[in-house]
SEDRENLO-23775 format. One line per 5 residues: number of its first residue (from 1); their letters; for each residue x, y, z of N, C-alpha, C. Coordinates in steps of 0.05 Angstrom, whole numbers. Example, Ala and Ser with C-alpha at 12.3 -4.5 7.8 and 13.67 -1.06 7.14 Angstrom:
<rs>
1	AS	264 -114 156 246 -90 156 264 -66 156 | 257 -45 142 273 -21 143 258 1 157
</rs>
This chain:
<rs>
1	MREIF	2859 -166 -871 2834 -178 -880 2810 -160 -876 | 2811 -146 -853 2788 -128 -847 2786 -105 -867 | 2809 -95 -876 2809 -74 -896 2797 -83 -922 | 2804 -108 -930 2793 -119 -955 2763 -122 -952 | 2754 -132 -929 2726 -136 -925 2711 -110 -926
6	DAELK	2722 -89 -913 2709 -63 -913 2708 -51 -941 | 2729 -56 -956 2729 -46 -984 2708 -60 -1001 | 2704 -86 -996 2684 -100 -1011 2656 -91 -1003 | 2652 -86 -977 2626 -75 -968 2620 -48 -981 | 2641 -32 -983 2637 -5 -995 2630 -8 -1025
11	QIGDG	2642 -27 -1038 2635 -32 -1066 2606 -40 -1069 | 2596 -56 -1051 2568 -64 -1051 2550 -40 -1047 | 2558 -24 -1027 2542 1 -1022 2542 19 -1046 | 2565 23 -1059 2566 40 -1082 2549 28 -1105 | 2548 2 -1107 2532 -11 -1128 2502 -6 -1123
16	LIEMS	2494 -7 -1098 2466 -1 -1092 2458 28 -1098 | 2476 46 -1093 2472 74 -1100 2469 77 -1130 | 2487 64 -1145 2485 66 -1174 2459 54 -1184 | 2451 32 -1173 2425 20 -1181 2402 40 -1176 | 2403 52 -1152 2381 70 -1145 2381 95 -1163
21	RLVES	2404 104 -1171 2405 127 -1190 2393 119 -1217 | 2398 95 -1226 2387 86 -1251 2356 82 -1249 | 2347 73 -1226 2318 71 -1221 2305 98 -1221 | 2318 117 -1208 2308 144 -1207 2305 156 -1235 | 2326 152 -1252 2324 161 -1279 2302 147 -1295
26	AITRA	2300 121 -1290 2280 105 -1305 2252 114 -1300 | 2244 118 -1274 2217 125 -1269 2211 154 -1279 | 2230 171 -1277 2226 198 -1287 2222 199 -1317 | 2239 184 -1331 2237 184 -1360 2213 168 -1369 | 2205 147 -1355 2181 132 -1362 2157 149 -1360
31	GTALL	2156 166 -1339 2133 184 -1335 2131 204 -1358 | 2154 215 -1366 2154 234 -1388 2145 220 -1414 | 2154 196 -1419 2146 181 -1442 2116 176 -1442 | 2105 170 -1418 2077 164 -1415 2060 189 -1420 | 2067 211 -1408 2051 235 -1409 2053 250 -1435
36	DGEHE	2077 248 -1448 2082 263 -1472 2082 246 -1497 | 2078 220 -1494 2077 202 -1517 2104 200 -1532 | 2126 199 -1518 2152 198 -1530 2161 169 -1534 | 2157 159 -1558 2162 131 -1563 2192 123 -1559 | 2210 140 -1570 2238 133 -1567 2248 133 -1538
41	LAQDV	2237 152 -1523 2244 153 -1494 2234 128 -1480 | 2210 120 -1486 2199 95 -1474 2216 71 -1481 | 2224 69 -1506 2241 47 -1515 2268 47 -1500 | 2278 71 -1496 2304 74 -1482 2301 64 -1453 | 2279 71 -1440 2275 62 -1412 2273 31 -1411
46	IASDR	2259 20 -1430 2256 -9 -1431 2283 -23 -1435 | 2299 -12 -1453 2325 -24 -1458 2344 -20 -1435 | 2343 2 -1421 2361 8 -1400 2355 -9 -1375 | 2332 -21 -1374 2326 -38 -1351 2345 -62 -1349 | 2356 -70 -1372 2375 -92 -1372 2400 -85 -1355
51	TIDQL	2407 -59 -1355 2431 -51 -1340 2425 -54 -1310 | 2401 -47 -1301 2393 -50 -1273 2394 -80 -1266 | 2383 -96 -1283 2383 -125 -1278 2411 -136 -1276 | 2429 -127 -1293 2457 -136 -1292 2471 -128 -1266 | 2465 -103 -1258 2477 -93 -1233 2467 -110 -1209
56	ERELD	2442 -118 -1210 2432 -134 -1188 2446 -161 -1187 | 2450 -173 -1210 2464 -199 -1211 2493 -196 -1201 | 2506 -175 -1208 2534 -170 -1199 2535 -166 -1169 | 2516 -150 -1158 2515 -145 -1130 2510 -171 -1114 | 2491 -186 -1125 2485 -212 -1111 2509 -230 -1110
61	ERCVH	2524 -231 -1132 2548 -247 -1133 2568 -238 -1112 | 2571 -212 -1110 2590 -201 -1090 2581 -208 -1062 | 2556 -206 -1057 2545 -212 -1030 2549 -241 -1023 | 2543 -259 -1042 2546 -287 -1038 2576 -294 -1033 | 2593 -281 -1049 2622 -285 -1045 2631 -277 -1017
66	LLAQQ	2621 -255 -1007 2628 -246 -980 2618 -266 -959 | 2594 -276 -963 2583 -295 -944 2599 -321 -944 | 2607 -329 -968 2622 -354 -970 2651 -352 -961 | 2664 -330 -968 2693 -327 -963 2699 -314 -936 | 2682 -296 -927 2688 -282 -902 2672 -291 -878
71	APVAT	2650 -306 -883 2632 -315 -861 2627 -293 -841 | 2616 -271 -849 2611 -249 -831 2590 -256 -810 | 2592 -243 -787 2573 -247 -765 2564 -220 -755 | 2543 -221 -738 2533 -197 -724 2526 -175 -744 | 2537 -151 -740 2530 -128 -756 2537 -132 -786
76	DLRVV	2561 -143 -790 2570 -147 -818 2551 -165 -833 | 2542 -186 -820 2523 -205 -833 2497 -190 -840 | 2488 -173 -821 2463 -158 -825 2466 -140 -849 | 2489 -127 -852 2494 -109 -875 2492 -124 -901 | 2505 -147 -903 2506 -163 -928 2478 -173 -935
81	ITALR	2463 -184 -916 2437 -194 -921 2418 -171 -929 | 2420 -149 -916 2404 -126 -923 2410 -116 -951 | 2435 -116 -959 2443 -108 -986 2431 -126 -1007 | 2431 -152 -1001 2418 -171 -1020 2388 -165 -1024 | 2375 -159 -1002 2346 -153 -1004 2341 -127 -1017
86	ISATL	2357 -107 -1012 2353 -81 -1024 2358 -82 -1054 | 2378 -97 -1062 2384 -99 -1091 2360 -112 -1106 | 2348 -132 -1093 2324 -144 -1106 2301 -124 -1107 | 2298 -108 -1086 2276 -88 -1086 2281 -67 -1107 | 2305 -58 -1110 2312 -38 -1131 2307 -49 -1159
91	ERMGD	2314 -74 -1162 2309 -87 -1188 2279 -87 -1195 | 2262 -92 -1175 2233 -92 -1179 2224 -64 -1186 | 2235 -44 -1173 2228 -16 -1179 2235 -10 -1208 | 2258 -20 -1217 2265 -16 -1245 2246 -29 -1264 | 2236 -53 -1256 2216 -67 -1272 2190 -51 -1274
96	LARHV	2182 -39 -1252 2158 -24 -1252 2160 1 -1270 | 2183 14 -1269 2188 36 -1288 2186 27 -1317 | 2198 3 -1321 2196 -8 -1348 2168 -14 -1357 | 2151 -24 -1339 2123 -29 -1345 2109 -3 -1353 | 2114 18 -1339 2102 44 -1346 2110 52 -1375
101	AEVAR	2136 48 -1381 2146 55 -1407 2134 37 -1429 | 2129 11 -1422 2117 -7 -1441 2088 1 -1448 | 2074 11 -1428 2047 20 -1434 2048 44 -1452 | 2067 62 -1447 2070 86 -1464 2077 78 -1493 | 2095 59 -1496 2103 50 -1522 2080 36 -1536
106	GRYPA	2065 20 -1521 2043 5 -1533 2021 21 -1544 | 2017 45 -1534 1995 62 -1543 2003 83 -1564 | 2029 85 -1569 2039 105 -1588 2027 100 -1616 | 2019 122 -1630 2024 150 -1625 2002 163 -1607 | 1983 147 -1597 1963 158 -1579 1975 159 -1551
111	LAVPP	1962 173 -1533 1970 174 -1505 1954 154 -1489 | 1967 139 -1471 1953 119 -1455 1935 131 -1435 | 1942 154 -1425 1927 168 -1404 1908 188 -1416 | 1882 185 -1412 1863 204 -1424 1865 231 -1410 | 1857 253 -1423 1860 280 -1411 1848 282 -1383
116	SARGT	1826 268 -1378 1813 271 -1352 1829 259 -1329 | 1849 242 -1335 1865 230 -1314 1894 240 -1315 | 1900 258 -1333 1927 268 -1336 1938 280 -1311 | 1922 298 -1298 1932 311 -1274 1939 292 -1252 | 1924 271 -1250 1930 251 -1229 1957 237 -1234
121	FVAMN	1962 231 -1260 1987 217 -1266 2011 236 -1266 | 2007 261 -1272 2028 281 -1269 2037 281 -1240 | 2018 283 -1222 2024 284 -1194 2036 258 -1184 | 2026 236 -1195 2036 209 -1186 2065 206 -1195 | 2071 214 -1219 2099 211 -1228 2118 229 -1213
126	EAAGL	2109 253 -1206 2125 271 -1190 2131 259 -1163 | 2110 247 -1151 2113 235 -1124 2132 211 -1126 | 2129 194 -1147 2147 171 -1150 2176 180 -1155 | 2179 201 -1170 2206 211 -1175 2219 221 -1149 | 2202 234 -1132 2213 243 -1106 2220 219 -1088
131	VARRT	2204 199 -1088 2210 175 -1072 2237 163 -1082 | 2241 162 -1108 2265 151 -1119 2289 168 -1112 | 2286 195 -1114 2309 212 -1107 2316 210 -1077 | 2296 209 -1060 2300 206 -1032 2313 179 -1025 | 2306 158 -1040 2318 132 -1036 2348 132 -1043
136	TELLS	2355 145 -1065 2383 147 -1072 2398 163 -1051 | 2386 185 -1041 2400 201 -1021 2402 185 -995 | 2382 170 -988 2383 154 -964 2405 133 -965 | 2408 120 -988 2429 100 -991 2456 112 -989 | 2458 137 -998 2484 152 -998 2491 162 -970
141	TRDVT	2471 171 -955 2477 184 -929 2469 168 -904 | 2450 150 -908 2438 135 -885 2426 154 -865 | 2415 176 -875 2401 195 -858 2372 185 -855 | 2366 175 -831 2340 162 -828 2316 181 -829 | 2321 207 -827 2299 226 -831 2288 225 -859
146	LAEEI	2305 217 -878 2297 214 -906 2277 190 -908 | 2280 170 -891 2262 147 -892 2233 157 -886 | 2231 176 -868 2204 186 -862 2193 201 -886 | 2210 216 -900 2201 230 -924 2192 211 -946 | 2206 189 -948 2198 168 -968 2170 158 -962
151	EVGDD	2165 153 -936 2139 143 -929 2117 163 -934 | 2123 189 -930 2103 210 -936 2098 210 -966 | 2119 207 -982 2116 206 -1011 2099 182 -1020 | 2103 160 -1007 2087 136 -1013 2058 141 -1006 | 2053 154 -984 2025 160 -976 2012 177 -998
156	AIDML	2027 196 -1009 2016 213 -1031 2009 196 -1055 | 2026 177 -1062 2021 159 -1085 1996 142 -1079 | 1994 132 -1055 1971 116 -1048 1944 131 -1051 | 1945 156 -1043 1920 173 -1046 1914 177 -1076 | 1934 182 -1091 1930 186 -1120 1920 160 -1133
161	HQDTF	1930 138 -1123 1921 112 -1133 1892 108 -1128 | 1883 117 -1105 1854 116 -1099 1838 134 -1118 | 1850 156 -1126 1837 174 -1144 1832 161 -1171 | 1850 143 -1180 1847 130 -1205 1822 111 -1204 | 1818 98 -1181 1794 82 -1178 1769 99 -1179
166	GATLD	1770 121 -1165 1747 139 -1165 1740 149 -1193 | 1761 155 -1208 1756 165 -1235 1744 144 -1254 | 1755 120 -1253 1746 99 -1272 1718 87 -1264 | 1712 89 -1238 1686 79 -1229 1664 100 -1229 | 1672 125 -1235 1652 146 -1236 1634 143 -1261
171	PAWTG	1608 145 -1258 1590 143 -1281 1597 163 -1303 | 1611 185 -1296 1618 205 -1316 1643 197 -1332 | 1656 175 -1324 1680 166 -1338 1673 159 -1367 | 1688 171 -1386 1683 167 -1414 1706 152 -1428 | 1725 142 -1413 1748 129 -1425 1740 103 -1439
176	TAQET	1756 96 -1458 1751 70 -1472 1759 47 -1454 | 1752 23 -1462 1760 -1 -1447 1790 -2 -1443 | 1805 4 -1465 1834 3 -1464 1844 24 -1444 | 1833 48 -1445 1842 69 -1427 1836 61 -1398 | 1813 48 -1393 1806 40 -1366 1827 19 -1356
181	VDVTL	1834 0 -1373 1854 -20 -1365 1881 -6 -1360 | 1889 12 -1378 1915 25 -1375 1916 42 -1350 | 1896 57 -1344 1896 74 -1320 1897 56 -1295 | 1883 34 -1296 1883 16 -1273 1911 4 -1268 | 1923 -6 -1290 1949 -18 -1288 1971 2 -1280
186	LGRYY	1970 25 -1293 1990 46 -1287 1988 55 -1258 | 1964 58 -1248 1961 65 -1220 1974 45 -1202 | 1970 19 -1209 1981 -3 -1194 2012 -2 -1195 | 2023 2 -1218 2052 3 -1221 2064 25 -1203 | 2052 48 -1204 2063 70 -1188 2059 64 -1158
191	ERFGD	2036 53 -1151 2031 47 -1123 2052 27 -1112 | 2058 6 -1128 2078 -13 -1119 2106 -1 -1119 | 2112 17 -1137 2138 30 -1138 2142 44 -1111 | 2122 59 -1102 2124 72 -1076 2128 53 -1053 | 2113 31 -1054 2116 11 -1033 2144 0 -1031
196	HGVSV	2156 -5 -1054 2183 -16 -1054 2203 5 -1044 | 2198 30 -1050 2215 51 -1038 2214 51 -1008 | 2190 47 -997 2187 45 -968 2202 21 -957 | 2201 -1 -972 2216 -25 -963 2245 -19 -960 | 2257 -5 -979 2285 2 -978 2290 21 -954
201	ARRIT	2272 40 -950 2275 59 -928 2275 45 -901 | 2257 26 -898 2255 13 -872 2278 -6 -867 | 2289 -17 -888 2312 -34 -885 2337 -18 -877 | 2340 6 -889 2362 23 -881 2359 32 -852 | 2334 39 -845 2329 47 -817 2337 25 -798
206	YLVTG	2330 0 -806 2338 -23 -789 2368 -25 -786 | 2382 -21 -808 2412 -22 -807 2423 -1 -788 | 2412 23 -790 2423 45 -774 2415 43 -745 | 2390 36 -739 2380 37 -712 2379 9 -698 | 2378 -12 -714 2376 -39 -703 2348 -46 -695
211	EFDTA	2329 -28 -701 2301 -34 -695 2288 -49 -717 | 2278 -72 -711 2268 -90 -732 2237 -93 -729 | 2223 -87 -752 2194 -90 -753 2188 -110 -775 | 2179 -134 -768 2175 -154 -789 2156 -145 -811 | 2134 -132 -803 2115 -123 -824 2127 -100 -840
216	ATASP	2142 -83 -827 2153 -60 -841 2175 -68 -861 | 2192 -87 -854 2214 -93 -871 2209 -116 -891 | 2186 -127 -890 2179 -148 -909 2175 -135 -936 | 2187 -148 -957 2184 -137 -984 2156 -139 -993 | 2145 -118 -1007 2118 -120 -1018 2115 -144 -1037
221	ASSPA	2093 -157 -1035 2089 -180 -1053 2086 -171 -1081 | 2096 -187 -1099 2094 -180 -1128 2072 -197 -1141 | 2059 -186 -1160 2040 -201 -1175 2050 -206 -1203 | 2039 -225 -1217 2049 -231 -1244 2048 -207 -1262 | 2030 -188 -1257 2027 -165 -1275 2050 -145 -1271
226	EV	2066 -149 -1249 2085 -129 -1242 2113 -135 -1253 | 2120 -160 -1254 2148 -167 -1260 2149 -187 -1283
</rs>
């Protein structure tokens, strides 16, 4: 029985890694679609989010099955519950990548990001991509030093997010009303993407070390504009 249980836990872990890889691809491609005005790529990101959603549903079903059939306790229970929460967080990260792609698609053939803000979003997308790559690697290796790197990446996104506020509130800002709205929303999407990456990182740290921080492991709150 223990061998079967361990095999099912491994399948759940492999599913989380697969989800994370898809999220990593989604945010990278969404950023390219946004910055380069690639309509078909944006559409592909939007469509592929359904795969992430389906994986979350399958993982949740596996976790619930384990809880019902195996009644795990102690460490095993912690692993299953953490997997449920991480799958939900990864699904939200996929949604945020989709939102970026939807903005890109909605402004085609124009670019949503005006030239004055392009540098900020180039850097923001690079930072988000790094957070996503580190998240995948962390799920694969459980190397908690990667959790620290994810938090550093999130700090970089937060600073860039502040830059978007500074740009749109500057009297020298010449963007249209639509560009102002787009820059504000896009900054928010990337900022929340980073926050969710940190949530995954802290949950894995909790699994490895057993150190629990209520504030740290709480999932970032979602707003109606995000999901």
